N, C-alpha and C positions, 0 to 999 in steps of 0.2 A: 540397390543402395546398400552399402555396408553400414552397420551401426557405428563403427569407429575404425579408422585405418591404423591398426596397432603397429604395423611395421614402420610406417612413416612416423608415428608418434615416438617409437623407440629411438629413431635417428634424431628427432628434435630434442628429446629429453637429454640426449648425450651431447648435443651441440649448443643448446640454449640454456645458459646457467639458471635463469629463473624457472624454466620448466623443470629442469633437473632438481632444483631446490623444492619445487612444488611436490614432486614425487617423493623426495626424501622426507619432507615434512608429513605428507599423507601416510607414508609407511610407518613412521614413528607413532603417529596418532592412532593408526589402526592397531598396531601391536599393543600399545598402552591400553586402548579401549577394550579389546577383546580379552586381554589378560585379566582384566578386572570386571568383565561383563557379569551383571547379576540382575535377574528379573524374575518375577513370579506372577502367575495369574491371580494370586491372592491380593495383589496390590492393584488399586483402581486409579486410573489416570483422572485428572481433573482439568478443567478449562484453564489454560495458562494465561488468559487475560486477567486472572485474579492474582498473578504473581507480582504484587506491588506492596510496598511498605504500608502498613496500616496507619502510620503516623505522618510520614512525609508524602505519601502518594507516589514515590519514586520506584523504579524497577528494582526488584531483588536480583542479586547476582547469582547466576546459575553456575554451579560447580558440579560437574558430573561425578565427583567422588564424595560429595556430602549430601546424601539423599534426605537427611533430616535436619540440615542446618542451612539457613537462608539469611543472607546479610543484605541490608539495605545499601544501595549504591550511593546514597547521599549521606544519611546520618549514621550509618554503620550499625544500626540496631540489628541484633541477631535473633531470629526466631528458630527455636528448636522443637522438633516433634510436633509441628503444627500440621494438623491433618490436611487442611486445604492446600497449604503450600507444598507439603510432601507430594500430594497428587499432581499439582502443577509441575513440580520438578520432574515427576515421572513422565509426564507428557513430553517435556523437552528432552529427557533422557532417551525415550524411545525414538523420537525423531533423529537425534544424534546417532542412535544405534543403526537405523536403516541407512543413513548417509554413510556411516563407516563401513557397513556391509557393501555398499556400492563402491566405495573407495578400495575396499579389499579385493573386490573382483577386478578392478583395474590394475592393482599392484600384481595380482596373479598373472594377468595377461602380459604385463611388461617384464616380469621376472621369471615366470614359470615355477615359482615356489609354491608347492602344493598347499602349504599351511594357510595361504591367503584364500585359496578356493575353499578350504575346509572351514575357515571362519564363516564364510557366506552360507555354506551348506548347513553347518551346525546352528547358526543363528536362525535361519529360515525354518529349519526343522523344529526348533524349539517352539516357535510361534504356531507352526502348523499342527504339531502334535498336541498342543495345549489350547488351540484356538477356542474351542467351545467351553473350556474351563474359565476363560476370561468372562466375567459377568457382563451382561448387557447393561449399559448405563448411558446417561446423556450428560451434557455439559452442566446441567443444573444439579447434578449429583444424585439424581434418582436412579434406582436400580430395578431391574425387571427379571422375572424368571423365564420369560419366553417372548418371542417376537409378537405374538398375538396381543399381548397386553402392553407392549412397549410403546412409548411415545415417539414422535418423529425426532430424528437426530441421534438415535442410539448407535452405539458402537461397542467394540470389545476391547481392543488394545489401546485405542486412543479415546479422548473424551467425547468425540462426536463423529458422525459419519464423514464429515468433511475431512477431518484429520486422518481418518482411516483410509480415505481415498488417496490422500497424499502419500501415506505410508506405502500403500499398495503400488502406486505408480513408480515410486523410487525403488521398491524391491524388484519390480519387473524390469526396470532399466538395468539393475545389477545382473539379473538372470540373463537378459538379452546379450550382455557383454560376454558371458561365458557359456552360452547355451550349449555349444557343442562339447563343452568340457564337464558338464554336470553328470553325476553318477546315473547309471541306468535306473529307470523307474522313479527318479527323484521328482521330475516334473509331474508325472502322473499322481504321485502322492501329494504334492503341493496342490494340484488341482482338486483332488478329492477332499482333502482335509482342511484346506485353507481357502483357496480361491472360490470354489463352489459355495462354501459356507458364507464367505463374504458377499458373494453375489446375491444369495438368498436374503441377506440382511439389508443390502443396499437398495435392491430393486424397488421395494415399496416406498422408499424415501425419495424417489425421483418423482415428485408430486406437483411441481409447478415450474414456471420459468423464473429461474433464480440462479445465483452463482453457485450455490451448494449442489443442487441437482445437476448442474453442468459439470462440476467436478466428479460427481458420482458416475455420470454417463462416461466421462473420460476414463475413469478407473475401470469400469465394466468393459468398455471397448478395448482398452490396452490389455487387460487380462484375456479377453476373448481372442484378440489378434495373436497374441503370444502363444496361447494354448491351441489355437485353431478351434475354439469352442463356438459353434454357430449360434447357439442360444444366446450367449453373451453378446456376440456381435450384433445379432438381430435386435436385441433389446436396446443396445446403445444407439442404433441408427434408425430403428423403426418402432420403438416402444411409444407409449402414450405421450411422454414428454421427452422425446428423443433429442439427440444432439442437433439435428437439423432444425427442429422447432426452437430449441434454445437459442441458436444463432440467428435464425430468421426473425424471431420475436423479441429477443433480448438485446440485440446489437442495433444501435441507431443507424440512421442513414449516413452519419459522419464516421461510423465505425468505432464507436465507443460503447462499452457495456452500459445499459440503461441506468444503473444505480448511481452513476455520476461520480464515482470515486476512482481516481487514477490508480490507487493501489489495488482495488478490487478488479479494475480493468486488467492490470498485468497479472494479478493473481489468477483470474479466470483464464487468461491467455496461457499461463503455465500448464494448466491441465489440458486445454484444447490443443496446444502445440505438441504436447507429448502424444496425444491421441493421433494427431495428424502425422507425426513422425512414425508411429507404428503402422499407420495406414500405408505410408510410403515404403516401409520396410517389408510389409507383407502383401503389397500390391492391391490394397483395397481402395477403390475409387471414392474419394470424398471431396468433390470439387468445391462445394460450398465452404467446407472447412479450409481448403487451401486459399481460396479467394479472401475469406474473412480474416484468417490469421495474418496474411500478408498486408491487408489494408489496415488492420488494427495496429500492427507494429509500426506502419508508416504514419498513421494518424497520431499515435502516442508520441512519436519523435517530433512531429510538427507542433504538438501541443506544448512542448517544453520551452522554458525560458532560454535565452542565449547562453546562459551559464550551465545549462542542462538540469538545473533544479526544476522540479515538477510542480506546477500549480496543484494545490492539494485540498480542494473542497471535499466535504462529506467525510465519512468514516475512512480510516486508514492509519498510517503511521507518520510521524513528523519528519521533516528534513530528508525526504527521499528525492532521488535524482535518477536520470536515465541509467547511470552505472548501477544503481540498486538492482535493476532488472536486466543487466547485461546477460545473465544466464538464460533469460527467455529469448533474447535476440540471438544467442548462440544456437538454440534449438531451431529458431527460424532460419538462420543462415545455413544450418545443416540441410534443411528442407529445400530452400530456394537457391542456394549456391553462394559462394564467396563473391562472385562477380555480379550478383543480383543487387537490386535496390536495398534489400534488407541487409545484405552483406556489407554494403557501403555505410549503411546506418550504424551497424555494429562497430565497424572500424572507427567511425567518428566518435562513438561512445567510449570505447575502451582507450582511445588515444587522447581523449579530452583531459586537460590538466585539472586535477581536483580529486578529492577523496570520494569514495563511494559511500552513500548513505546506507546503513545496514538495516536489516529487518530483525525485530526481536523474537519473532515466533515463526515456526515452520521454516527454519533457516535453511537456505541452500548452502552448499559448501563453497567457500572462497579461500584461496591461498593469499594471505596478507591482505585480505579484504579487497582483492584486485582481480585475480584470475579465478573464474568459477570452474567447478568440475566439468560442467557442460562445455565450456570453452576448450578445456584441455582435451576432452573426448572428441569433440565434433569439429572444431576449427582452430587447432593450436597454432597455425601459422599466421592467422589473420592479422593480429596486432603488429606483426613484424613487417607487413607489406606497406609500401608507401601509398597513402590514399589522401584524397582531398576532402577536408571536412564538408559535411552536408549542411548548408545554411538554409534556414526557413524564415519566412516573413510573417506579416500580419495574416490572421485567419479568423473566420467566424464559423463555429460549429453549430449551425442553426438548429439541428434536431436534438442537440445535446445542451443547448441554451448556455453556451459559454463562448468567449472569444478572447483573442490575444492581439494587441496592437504593438508593433515593434518598429523602432527607428532610433537613430542617434545614440545607439548603445543603451537605450532604455526600453523596457517592456511593461505593459500593463495588462493583466489578465482580469476579466470580469465574468462573473457568473450571474445570469439573469433569469434562471428558471430551473425547474426540476422535472424529471420524468416519473415522479411518484415518491413516496416517503421512505422506501427501503434504503437503509444506510445513508439517508439524507440528513443534512444539518439545516436548521432554519436560518439560511444565510443569503437570501436573495439580494442581489446587487453587490455582493462582496467583491472586493478587488484585492489583488496581490501585485506588488510593484518592484521591479528591478530598475534602479536608476544608475546609469553609467557603470554597470557591472556590479553594483552593490545592492543588496536586498534592503529596500526601504520598509517593506511590510510583507509578511508571509502568512498563509493560513496555517493554523496549528494542527489541522486535522483532529486527531484525538489520541489520548493515551489508551491503554488497554481498557476494555469494557468494564472490567471489575474495579477500576480505579474510580473513587467517588468523583474526582474532578471531571471525568469523562462526561457524565450526565449533568453535573452541576455547573460546568463551565464550558468545556470544549464543544458540547452539543447545544449550547445556548446562543441566542443571537448576539448578545453583547461581546462575545469573544471574537466576532468577525467585524470586518470593515464595512458596516452597513448602518442603517437607521433602525432604531428600536422605538416602538410606539407604546407609551404608557407603561413602560417597564416590563413588557411581556415579549416573549419570543414570537417570531413569525408563525403564522398559522397555516398558510397555504403552501402546497407542494406541487403546483401545476407549472406549466411552461411560461415563457415570456416571449417578448417580441424585440427584434432588432430594428430600430428606426433609421439609423445611419450606420453604414459600414464602409469606411474608407481606410486607406493605409495608415493615417495618423489620427483617425477620429472614429469613435464608436458611441452611439447613443442607443440606449436600450430601455425597455419599459416592461413592468410586470404589474398585473392587476390582481386584486384579492389577496395581497400579502397578509393582511388582516381583513376582517369583514369591513367592506366599504373603504379600504385604504389601498392606494396605488402608489407605486414607486417609478421614478424615471431618473436615469443617471447618464451623464454626458461626460465622456473622457476625451481630452484632446492632448496628444503628444506634441512637443515642440523641441527645438534644439537644446533647451536648457532644463527641461523637466516636463511637467504636465499640469493641465488644469482639470479640476474635478468639480462638477456641478451636480448636486443631488436634490431632486425635487420630490416632495411628498404631498399628496392630497388626501384628505380624510373627510368623511361625512360629518363627523362630530369634532368639537374642540378637543385637542389632545396635547400631550407632551411628546416632543420628538427629540430623540437623542442620536446624534451622528457620532459613530465610533470610528476611530482610526488608531491602529496599534503600530508603534514605531520600533524598528530593530536598531536602536541607537540611543544616544544620550543627548539631552538638552544642554546646549553650550551656555546660554544666557537665560536665566529665569526672569520672566516679567514680574511685576508686583503681584504677590499672591496673598490670599487669605484662606482661612479654613472653609472647606466646601462641604455641603450636604447634598448628596445625590438623591435623597428621598427614598428611592426604592431599595429593597433589601432581599430580593429573591430573583429567580430566573437568571442567575449569574451575577447579579449586582452585589450579592453578599460576599463575593470573592474579590471585589475591587477594593484596594486599600490606598492609603496615603493620598486621599482626595483633597485637592486644593483648587480653589476658584480664582480665576484671574480677576484681579480688582477692576472695578468699573472704570477707574481712572487710567488703567493701562490698556483698555480694550481698543481704543481708537487706533487704527492702522497697526493692528497687532502683527508682529513678525516674530515667529519662533525659529531660532537657529539650532539645527541638529547636526551632530556628528554621526555619519552613517558609514561605518568602515573607513575607507580612505578618503571620503568626500565630505564636504559640508553642504548642508541643504537648508534653504530658507523656506518656511511654511507661512504663507500669507493668507490670513483668514478674513473673510467678509464678516465683520462683527455686528452688523445691524440687527438689533433685537435678538441678540444671541448671548446666552450665558456660556462661559468657557471654563472647562475643568481640565486639570492635568492630574493624572493618577497612575497607579501601578496595577497591573492585572497579571494573572498567572500565564506563564509561558507553557511550553511542552518540550522539555521535561517539566514535571509538575513542581519541581523545587525552585524554578526560576521565575522571575517577574520581568515584564517589559513595560515601557512607557506607553501610556494611552491618552489620547486627546479625545475629549468629549465636548461636542457643541450641542447646546440645548435651545430649542425654540418651542413656542406654544401657539396654539390656534388651530384652524381648520386646514391650513396648508403651510408649508415651509420650503425654503430653498437654501441649501448650504453651498457655499462657494469657497473652495480652497485651491490655492496655487502653490505648487511645489517647484522650487527653482534651485538648481545646482549652482553654487557660487564658486566652488573650486574642487 
């Protein structure tokens, strides 16, 4: 297998305008970046999850030319010479730097202009020659004099070992592209001064079955295969927490990563797919990796809504879709072939109408947020071939405790359990809904971990479409049970959501919408709040009065504009909503139910969305809501 068919790519770049424009844009960006490149081991990177406005909670705008100036994307507030934000900026700058180094390698191969190869060599040599001068530190901002005293997660160039692994894999990809063109002795020097030192640092941090050690194994394996370093290869595949153990123990029988986040699922796949690619390039047999990557890419496609938006429980980023991760499918298609199942999935993804949801951190490179660098390198012809879109139907991922029912142009995703607390949200029985092609309700996932709303709202039960008991977030993180699994009907149960509290939810699709029945049983008399968040506007308000929700913590403190539906308006309550291009009626069984309408934070943090809260009291409760599309 060749890494990239450069001769074919040269022809395509000259014949396909968009690919030609991709290369022209990349060339301009590389020239501009390396003309102004500036870094120093005296500067310490910080965790970019903190790169959020202290007042609005919104993302700060990253400008690679203003290392000490950071502007809020919403309110416009400017922070200057802010130590934490300067460090976050540095993390994003160094990721941008290694991506530009990779692009520079490609421009060299396409043009033969030596200065683009020199960019890569000079860039990599700088970090290699200075690697041990970068202080050991972690994302919490702690610094260490030596590895023996260092905490887990330490790194040198980047804020944590995870980010260092991403940096390394992208750098090795750049080297692979120009391996035969690199100066004599260069790879040996990189191995001695950079890769071997990185291996020494990363090795003791591969300490458990988790997405970060899986990334570290991937980086160690990619380095080893590229260098022919047997010690690195042996550690990645035979070490105490090797890649075979990671995939065997960390991937569910449904072929999802156990942490239950679709973003972390793809994020992990990026590292493992790169490792598998280098196994294929260097003839290393990794059959478990090949089977796992193929089936994980397939499962993730089936998991998506019809519009390719991804159900988004647990930690991650908001508003992601299959196009967000087309670069991972490009690596998979390179490995399995354009005529493979994965190749057909990728063609369906890149040709789907709609914008790509972008990632704020560890960004891959995309031209016009559409064509990834990996697509250009590995499968540049694929999107221009005539293919039939791949359609998927209802599915239940039993070992991952989630399912999706689809029909009549509508989809309902339901999550009914966890595989443990790592990256999990307290959101048992949460649903996300696509009605006639419009999103009725989506999961917010979360903002960056450094944003206060992340822990105060996004990772609290009231931000999800579920039931909250006595104003507290869910306590249990074990699995659940599917009681009914049919094409249009799913009924699920979860026990121990709180101590002696069990949930059961029954969703039935029909040609006009869906019916939702949520039953709760508790050992003690309690207050039960059914939450449902709506991506639309209320067309006709019922008679309302001032409402008091009582609770003021565990997320409730962020709910505002609370109004209670008057008792006189509760009988036969019908709420009419405008959801995108459709109108939807919401019929609520109001028996012994208090009904509240409110606003709650969205993600981005600066926005709010409409929230319906149904309240019942006692030892048990049953909530019944019928959603009907009327036009």
